[in-house]
A tleap script that builds the chain and sets N, CA, C and O, in Angstrom:
source leaprc.protein.ff14SB
mol = sequence {
  NMET LEU THR ALA ARG ASP GLN LEU PHE ALA
  SER HIE ASP GLU PHE ARG LYS LEU ALA ILE
  GLU HIE THR LEU TYR GLU LYS ARG LEU ASP
  SER LEU THR GLU LYS ARG TYR LEU THR ASP
  ASP GLU LYS LEU GLU GLU VAL ARG LEU LYS
  LYS LEU LYS LEU ARG LEU LYS ASP GLN MET
  GLU ASN ILE GLN ARG GLN TYR LEU GLN GLN
  PRO GLN GLN THR CARG
}
set mol.1.N position { 264.936 146.666 92.229 }
set mol.1.CA position { 265.659 145.924 92.376 }
set mol.1.C position { 264.082 145.295 93.230 }
set mol.1.O position { 263.118 145.972 93.588 }
set mol.2.N position { 264.370 143.187 93.416 }
set mol.2.CA position { 263.116 143.089 93.677 }
set mol.2.C position { 263.540 142.809 95.471 }
set mol.2.O position { 264.648 142.732 96.002 }
set mol.3.N position { 262.071 142.702 96.096 }
set mol.3.CA position { 262.564 143.124 97.778 }
set mol.3.C position { 262.124 141.431 97.959 }
set mol.3.O position { 261.732 140.636 97.105 }
set mol.4.N position { 262.365 141.251 99.431 }
set mol.4.CA position { 262.482 140.014 99.721 }
set mol.4.C position { 261.611 139.044 99.813 }
set mol.4.O position { 261.848 137.900 100.202 }
set mol.5.N position { 260.110 139.683 99.292 }
set mol.5.CA position { 258.795 138.785 99.469 }
set mol.5.C position { 259.253 138.896 97.995 }
set mol.5.O position { 260.178 138.125 97.738 }
set mol.6.N position { 259.023 139.321 97.424 }
set mol.6.CA position { 259.266 139.162 96.098 }
set mol.6.C position { 259.894 138.459 95.392 }
set mol.6.O position { 259.916 138.288 94.173 }
set mol.7.N position { 260.545 137.944 96.411 }
set mol.7.CA position { 262.005 137.356 95.722 }
set mol.7.C position { 261.676 135.387 97.157 }
set mol.7.O position { 261.766 134.168 97.011 }
set mol.8.N position { 261.421 136.068 97.955 }
set mol.8.CA position { 260.695 135.028 98.214 }
set mol.8.C position { 259.417 134.056 97.752 }
set mol.8.O position { 259.346 132.914 98.205 }
set mol.9.N position { 258.445 134.553 96.857 }
set mol.9.CA position { 256.972 134.402 96.346 }
set mol.9.C position { 257.581 133.284 95.263 }
set mol.9.O position { 257.224 132.117 95.099 }
set mol.10.N position { 258.704 134.107 94.529 }
set mol.10.CA position { 259.371 133.204 93.504 }
set mol.10.C position { 260.568 132.159 93.650 }
set mol.10.O position { 260.856 131.419 92.709 }
set mol.11.N position { 260.843 132.145 94.136 }
set mol.11.CA position { 261.748 130.550 94.670 }
set mol.11.C position { 261.426 130.022 95.634 }
set mol.11.O position { 262.409 129.359 95.965 }
set mol.12.N position { 260.465 129.837 96.510 }
set mol.12.CA position { 260.308 129.958 97.876 }
set mol.12.C position { 258.357 128.975 97.456 }
set mol.12.O position { 257.416 129.760 97.568 }
set mol.13.N position { 258.022 127.737 97.117 }
set mol.13.CA position { 257.338 126.768 97.304 }
set mol.13.C position { 256.396 127.216 98.516 }
set mol.13.O position { 255.248 127.585 98.267 }
set mol.14.N position { 256.652 127.200 99.209 }
set mol.14.CA position { 255.418 127.451 100.836 }
set mol.14.C position { 255.271 127.928 100.694 }
set mol.14.O position { 254.190 127.948 100.106 }
set mol.15.N position { 256.310 129.950 100.990 }
set mol.15.CA position { 255.811 131.249 100.550 }
set mol.15.C position { 254.975 131.295 100.042 }
set mol.15.O position { 253.866 131.293 100.577 }
set mol.16.N position { 255.171 131.354 98.855 }
set mol.16.CA position { 254.349 131.066 96.895 }
set mol.16.C position { 252.527 130.815 97.694 }
set mol.16.O position { 251.578 131.560 97.448 }
set mol.17.N position { 252.464 129.287 98.871 }
set mol.17.CA position { 251.645 128.670 98.290 }
set mol.17.C position { 250.677 129.412 99.714 }
set mol.17.O position { 249.460 129.259 99.814 }
set mol.18.N position { 251.758 130.429 100.998 }
set mol.18.CA position { 250.555 130.113 102.163 }
set mol.18.C position { 250.114 132.699 101.047 }
set mol.18.O position { 249.202 133.525 100.997 }
set mol.19.N position { 251.359 132.562 100.623 }
set mol.19.CA position { 250.386 133.654 99.624 }
set mol.19.C position { 249.536 133.912 98.623 }
set mol.19.O position { 249.332 135.019 98.125 }
set mol.20.N position { 249.281 133.390 98.470 }
set mol.20.CA position { 248.066 133.039 97.217 }
set mol.20.C position { 247.080 132.263 98.210 }
set mol.20.O position { 245.895 132.596 98.226 }
set mol.21.N position { 247.613 131.077 99.167 }
set mol.21.CA position { 246.161 131.352 100.165 }
set mol.21.C position { 245.516 132.554 100.731 }
set mol.21.O position { 244.341 132.871 100.549 }
set mol.22.N position { 246.183 133.042 101.267 }
set mol.22.CA position { 245.917 134.434 102.375 }
set mol.22.C position { 245.521 135.187 100.978 }
set mol.22.O position { 244.290 135.172 100.989 }
set mol.23.N position { 245.772 135.566 100.282 }
set mol.23.CA position { 245.121 137.081 99.354 }
set mol.23.C position { 243.723 136.062 99.167 }
set mol.23.O position { 242.693 136.536 99.648 }
set mol.24.N position { 243.581 134.382 98.353 }
set mol.24.CA position { 241.901 134.472 98.532 }
set mol.24.C position { 241.374 134.731 99.806 }
set mol.24.O position { 240.372 135.415 100.015 }
set mol.25.N position { 242.029 134.203 100.610 }
set mol.25.CA position { 240.838 134.610 102.708 }
set mol.25.C position { 240.732 136.008 102.164 }
set mol.25.O position { 239.598 136.481 102.246 }
set mol.26.N position { 242.018 137.082 101.413 }
set mol.26.CA position { 241.776 138.673 101.812 }
set mol.26.C position { 240.433 138.546 100.888 }
set mol.26.O position { 239.353 139.027 101.231 }
set mol.27.N position { 240.718 137.597 99.267 }
set mol.27.CA position { 239.419 138.364 98.728 }
set mol.27.C position { 237.775 138.605 99.117 }
set mol.27.O position { 237.059 139.603 99.027 }
set mol.28.N position { 237.503 137.135 99.620 }
set mol.28.CA position { 236.172 136.823 100.253 }
set mol.28.C position { 236.066 137.747 101.542 }
set mol.28.O position { 235.139 138.555 101.606 }
set mol.29.N position { 236.939 137.651 102.507 }
set mol.29.CA position { 236.363 138.440 103.688 }
set mol.29.C position { 236.616 140.471 102.890 }
set mol.29.O position { 236.607 141.464 103.618 }
set mol.30.N position { 236.729 140.502 101.964 }
set mol.30.CA position { 235.945 141.728 101.394 }
set mol.30.C position { 235.058 141.646 100.832 }
set mol.30.O position { 234.481 142.685 100.512 }
set mol.31.N position { 234.285 139.789 100.267 }
set mol.31.CA position { 233.274 140.348 99.681 }
set mol.31.C position { 232.594 140.364 101.355 }
set mol.31.O position { 232.250 141.500 101.681 }
set mol.32.N position { 232.467 139.784 101.939 }
set mol.32.CA position { 231.765 140.195 102.785 }
set mol.32.C position { 231.610 140.577 103.239 }
set mol.32.O position { 231.053 140.146 104.248 }
set mol.33.N position { 231.947 142.058 103.049 }
set mol.33.CA position { 232.706 143.345 103.858 }
set mol.33.C position { 231.687 144.338 103.473 }
set mol.33.O position { 231.240 145.294 104.108 }
set mol.34.N position { 231.441 143.934 102.387 }
set mol.34.CA position { 231.193 144.549 100.949 }
set mol.34.C position { 229.138 144.754 100.990 }
set mol.34.O position { 228.451 145.637 100.476 }
set mol.35.N position { 228.672 143.407 101.900 }
set mol.35.CA position { 227.627 143.279 102.056 }
set mol.35.C position { 226.876 144.464 103.735 }
set mol.35.O position { 227.341 145.138 104.654 }
set mol.36.N position { 225.837 144.139 103.322 }
set mol.36.CA position { 225.287 145.290 104.287 }
set mol.36.C position { 225.082 144.597 105.667 }
set mol.36.O position { 225.641 145.062 106.661 }
set mol.37.N position { 224.290 143.495 105.744 }
set mol.37.CA position { 223.989 142.767 106.813 }
set mol.37.C position { 224.581 141.268 106.098 }
set mol.37.O position { 224.377 140.804 104.976 }
set mol.38.N position { 225.544 140.646 107.471 }
set mol.38.CA position { 225.850 139.045 107.659 }
set mol.38.C position { 224.978 137.891 108.692 }
set mol.38.O position { 224.450 137.887 109.804 }
set mol.39.N position { 225.201 136.970 107.577 }
set mol.39.CA position { 224.282 136.103 108.399 }
set mol.39.C position { 224.424 135.653 109.733 }
set mol.39.O position { 224.520 136.567 110.552 }
set mol.40.N position { 224.462 134.561 110.156 }
set mol.40.CA position { 225.585 134.313 111.463 }
set mol.40.C position { 225.958 133.456 111.390 }
set mol.40.O position { 226.241 132.690 112.312 }
set mol.41.N position { 226.124 133.248 109.878 }
set mol.41.CA position { 226.950 132.243 109.583 }
set mol.41.C position { 228.856 132.482 108.476 }
set mol.41.O position { 229.938 132.084 108.046 }
set mol.42.N position { 227.716 133.554 108.687 }
set mol.42.CA position { 228.982 134.633 107.007 }
set mol.42.C position { 230.389 135.154 108.803 }
set mol.42.O position { 231.587 134.920 108.968 }
set mol.43.N position { 228.893 136.181 110.077 }
set mol.43.CA position { 230.070 135.942 110.280 }
set mol.43.C position { 230.760 135.337 111.003 }
set mol.43.O position { 231.717 135.870 111.565 }
set mol.44.N position { 230.425 134.018 111.170 }
set mol.44.CA position { 231.667 132.882 112.125 }
set mol.44.C position { 232.539 133.346 111.013 }
set mol.44.O position { 233.522 134.078 111.131 }
set mol.45.N position { 231.945 132.705 109.651 }
set mol.45.CA position { 233.274 132.214 108.544 }
set mol.45.C position { 234.031 133.947 108.386 }
set mol.45.O position { 234.875 134.028 107.494 }
set mol.46.N position { 233.754 135.235 109.186 }
set mol.46.CA position { 234.162 136.181 108.539 }
set mol.46.C position { 235.513 136.191 109.107 }
set mol.46.O position { 236.554 136.490 108.523 }
set mol.47.N position { 235.304 135.697 110.747 }
set mol.47.CA position { 236.040 136.283 111.777 }
set mol.47.C position { 236.863 135.047 111.840 }
set mol.47.O position { 237.764 135.059 112.679 }
set mol.48.N position { 236.733 134.070 111.168 }
set mol.48.CA position { 237.508 132.437 110.528 }
set mol.48.C position { 238.282 132.783 110.133 }
set mol.48.O position { 239.212 132.439 110.863 }
set mol.49.N position { 238.719 133.458 109.150 }
set mol.49.CA position { 239.068 133.840 108.193 }
set mol.49.C position { 240.537 134.407 108.831 }
set mol.49.O position { 241.732 134.111 108.807 }
set mol.50.N position { 239.407 135.674 109.559 }
set mol.50.CA position { 240.429 136.947 109.764 }
set mol.50.C position { 241.876 135.960 110.526 }
set mol.50.O position { 243.101 136.055 110.453 }
set mol.51.N position { 240.969 135.092 111.196 }
set mol.51.CA position { 242.143 133.662 111.844 }
set mol.51.C position { 243.087 133.380 111.697 }
set mol.51.O position { 244.214 133.295 112.185 }
set mol.52.N position { 242.068 133.096 110.305 }
set mol.52.CA position { 243.280 132.020 109.644 }
set mol.52.C position { 244.326 133.050 109.187 }
set mol.52.O position { 245.436 132.920 109.702 }
set mol.53.N position { 244.155 134.075 108.285 }
set mol.53.CA position { 245.065 135.265 107.060 }
set mol.53.C position { 246.348 135.589 108.526 }
set mol.53.O position { 247.575 135.517 108.466 }
set mol.54.N position { 245.488 135.931 109.693 }
set mol.54.CA position { 246.674 135.820 110.379 }
set mol.54.C position { 247.825 135.083 110.304 }
set mol.54.O position { 248.976 135.480 110.123 }
set mol.55.N position { 247.224 133.487 110.526 }
set mol.55.CA position { 248.191 132.986 111.282 }
set mol.55.C position { 249.333 132.677 110.082 }
set mol.55.O position { 250.476 132.567 110.528 }
set mol.56.N position { 249.178 132.505 108.486 }
set mol.56.CA position { 249.030 132.483 107.368 }
set mol.56.C position { 250.381 133.511 107.252 }
set mol.56.O position { 251.480 133.440 106.702 }
set mol.57.N position { 249.700 134.453 108.042 }
set mol.57.CA position { 250.595 136.607 107.432 }
set mol.57.C position { 251.626 135.783 108.465 }
set mol.57.O position { 252.707 135.704 107.881 }
set mol.58.N position { 251.716 135.021 110.021 }
set mol.58.CA position { 252.770 134.598 110.635 }
set mol.58.C position { 253.730 134.131 109.819 }
set mol.58.O position { 254.634 134.801 109.320 }
set mol.59.N position { 253.483 132.692 109.647 }
set mol.59.CA position { 253.899 132.147 108.479 }
set mol.59.C position { 255.016 132.421 107.830 }
set mol.59.O position { 256.227 132.272 107.990 }
set mol.60.N position { 254.162 132.933 106.929 }
set mol.60.CA position { 254.933 134.407 106.644 }
set mol.60.C position { 256.339 134.932 106.309 }
set mol.60.O position { 257.246 134.812 105.485 }
set mol.61.N position { 255.870 135.805 107.811 }
set mol.61.CA position { 256.607 136.924 108.207 }
set mol.61.C position { 257.822 135.973 109.066 }
set mol.61.O position { 258.805 136.556 109.524 }
set mol.62.N position { 257.664 134.545 109.225 }
set mol.62.CA position { 259.118 134.135 109.478 }
set mol.62.C position { 259.335 133.289 108.490 }
set mol.62.O position { 260.564 133.274 108.425 }
set mol.63.N position { 258.935 132.580 107.683 }
set mol.63.CA position { 260.193 132.375 106.492 }
set mol.63.C position { 260.803 133.361 105.910 }
set mol.63.O position { 261.887 133.074 105.403 }
set mol.64.N position { 260.315 134.831 105.793 }
set mol.64.CA position { 260.373 136.074 104.827 }
set mol.64.C position { 262.317 136.078 106.726 }
set mol.64.O position { 263.511 136.005 106.439 }
set mol.65.N position { 261.848 136.166 107.974 }
set mol.65.CA position { 262.638 136.174 108.636 }
set mol.65.C position { 263.631 135.412 108.374 }
set mol.65.O position { 264.575 135.960 107.805 }
set mol.66.N position { 263.737 134.110 108.653 }
set mol.66.CA position { 264.888 133.191 108.125 }
set mol.66.C position { 265.480 133.639 106.768 }
set mol.66.O position { 266.711 133.614 106.766 }
set mol.67.N position { 264.875 134.065 105.552 }
set mol.67.CA position { 265.470 134.095 104.134 }
set mol.67.C position { 266.418 135.296 104.604 }
set mol.67.O position { 267.592 135.216 104.242 }
set mol.68.N position { 266.141 136.099 105.162 }
set mol.68.CA position { 266.906 137.672 105.622 }
set mol.68.C position { 268.627 137.507 106.576 }
set mol.68.O position { 269.770 137.963 106.591 }
set mol.69.N position { 267.477 136.245 107.441 }
set mol.69.CA position { 269.025 135.487 108.279 }
set mol.69.C position { 270.332 134.999 107.683 }
set mol.69.O position { 271.496 134.856 108.058 }
set mol.70.N position { 269.545 134.789 106.478 }
set mol.70.CA position { 271.050 133.454 105.954 }
set mol.70.C position { 271.580 134.798 105.155 }
set mol.70.O position { 271.140 135.866 104.727 }
set mol.71.N position { 272.888 134.004 105.239 }
set mol.71.CA position { 273.879 134.984 104.544 }
set mol.71.C position { 273.926 135.339 103.052 }
set mol.71.O position { 273.233 134.624 102.329 }
set mol.72.N position { 274.772 136.531 102.347 }
set mol.72.CA position { 274.517 137.377 101.736 }
set mol.72.C position { 274.190 136.379 100.452 }
set mol.72.O position { 272.994 136.544 100.211 }
set mol.73.N position { 274.739 135.430 99.543 }
set mol.73.CA position { 275.882 134.146 99.038 }
set mol.73.C position { 274.745 133.060 98.805 }
set mol.73.O position { 274.584 132.404 97.776 }
set mol.74.N position { 273.844 132.993 100.192 }
set mol.74.CA position { 273.549 131.680 100.018 }
set mol.74.C position { 271.945 131.741 99.520 }
set mol.74.O position { 271.103 130.853 99.386 }
set mol.75.N position { 271.905 133.141 99.315 }
set mol.75.CA position { 270.474 133.275 98.684 }
set mol.75.C position { 269.937 133.241 97.093 }
set mol.75.O position { 268.738 133.370 96.843 }
savepdb mol mol.pdb
quit
């Protein structure tokens, strides 16, 4: 059985766009954390990416909350 997140990813364009963007930010953050030292620009980028990722996560959770509040028949 698919989770609400999986169902939204398959059927909700905005949710899918946010999830893909979130994954891209996560991959870039991973590449930054693999470095031993970060330049000042990379440190700023890291902070910016963390904030963007959090904003996307909040948006995705809002969509998921609205989805789960819908009556079962309309899903």
